[in-house]
C-alpha positions in Angstrom: -52.8 -79.2 -135.0 -55.7 -77.5 -133.3 -57.2 -77.8 -129.8 -60.8 -79.0 -129.6 -62.7 -79.0 -126.3 -65.2 -81.8 -126.1 -68.5 -81.2 -124.4 -67.3 -83.1 -121.4 -64.7 -80.3 -120.8 -67.3 -77.4 -121.0 -68.4 -77.6 -117.3 -64.8 -78.0 -116.2 -63.9 -74.8 -118.1 -66.8 -73.0 -116.5 -65.4 -74.0 -113.0 -61.9 -72.9 -114.0 -63.2 -69.5 -115.0 -65.4 -69.3 -111.9 -62.5 -70.3 -109.7 -60.2 -67.7 -111.3 -62.7 -64.9 -111.1 -64.5 -65.4 -107.8 -62.6 -67.8 -105.6 -59.1 -66.5 -106.5 -59.7 -63.1 -108.2 -56.2 -61.7 -107.4 -54.7 -64.5 -109.5 -57.3 -64.4 -112.4 -55.1 -62.6 -114.9 -52.1 -64.8 -114.2 -54.2 -68.0 -114.4 -55.6 -66.9 -117.7 -52.0 -66.3 -119.0 -51.0 -69.7 -117.7 -54.0 -71.3 -119.4 -53.2 -69.6 -122.8 -49.5 -70.6 -122.5 -50.5 -74.2 -121.8 -52.8 -74.2 -124.9 -49.9 -72.9 -127.0 -47.5 -75.5 -125.6 -49.9 -78.4 -126.3 -50.4 -77.2 -129.9 -46.6 -77.0 -130.4 -45.8 -80.2 -128.5 -48.9 -82.5 -128.4 -47.2 -85.3 -126.5 -45.8 -83.1 -123.7 -48.3 -84.5 -121.1 -47.7 -87.7 -119.3 -49.8 -90.8 -120.1 -52.7 -91.4 -117.7 -52.2 -95.2 -118.0 -50.7 -97.8 -120.2 -54.1 -99.0 -121.4 -55.2 -95.7 -123.1 -53.8 -93.0 -125.3 -55.1 -90.3 -122.9 -52.5 -87.9 -121.5 -52.5 -85.3 -118.7 -50.7 -81.9 -118.7 -50.8 -79.5 -115.8 -51.6 -75.8 -116.2 -48.7 -74.3 -114.3 -49.3 -72.4 -111.0 -52.9 -73.5 -110.9 -54.6 -76.6 -109.5 -55.9 -77.6 -113.0 -54.7 -79.9 -115.7 -55.8 -80.8 -119.2 -56.8 -84.4 -119.9 -56.5 -85.1 -123.6 -55.6 -87.3 -126.5 -54.1 -86.7 -129.8 -55.4 -87.6 -133.2 -53.8 -86.9 -136.6 -55.3 -83.4 -136.8 -56.5 -82.5 -133.4 -55.7 -82.4 -129.7 -59.0 -83.3 -128.0 -59.4 -81.9 -124.5 -61.8 -84.3 -122.7 -61.5 -82.8 -119.2 -60.0 -79.8 -117.4 -59.5 -81.4 -114.0 -59.2 -79.6 -110.6 -56.5 -81.4 -108.7 -58.2 -80.6 -105.4 -61.4 -82.5 -106.5 -62.0 -86.2 -106.3 -60.7 -88.0 -109.5 -63.2 -89.6 -111.8 -63.7 -93.3 -111.3 -63.4 -95.4 -114.4 -62.5 -94.4 -117.9 -62.1 -90.6 -118.4 -63.1 -90.7 -122.1 
């Protein structure tokens, strides 16, 4: 399995990096380590996240000690990250995919 970040997650990743480097710089190194560990966990255990709803295969998995989480779904060969959500922001309305 490999992680693939869809284009819809690119702006989210930019905000994650910006938050870690400018808004919370003293925790940037730790947040990066948590991010990398979460990526490794997803690759090793793709279904670790909780289902977003019963109607979709989309799952969500929190990045520990940060306000962010991966929203993703699993195919035969890939784990597709469709969003990196900030828990403090308003949740998207409608389908995430």
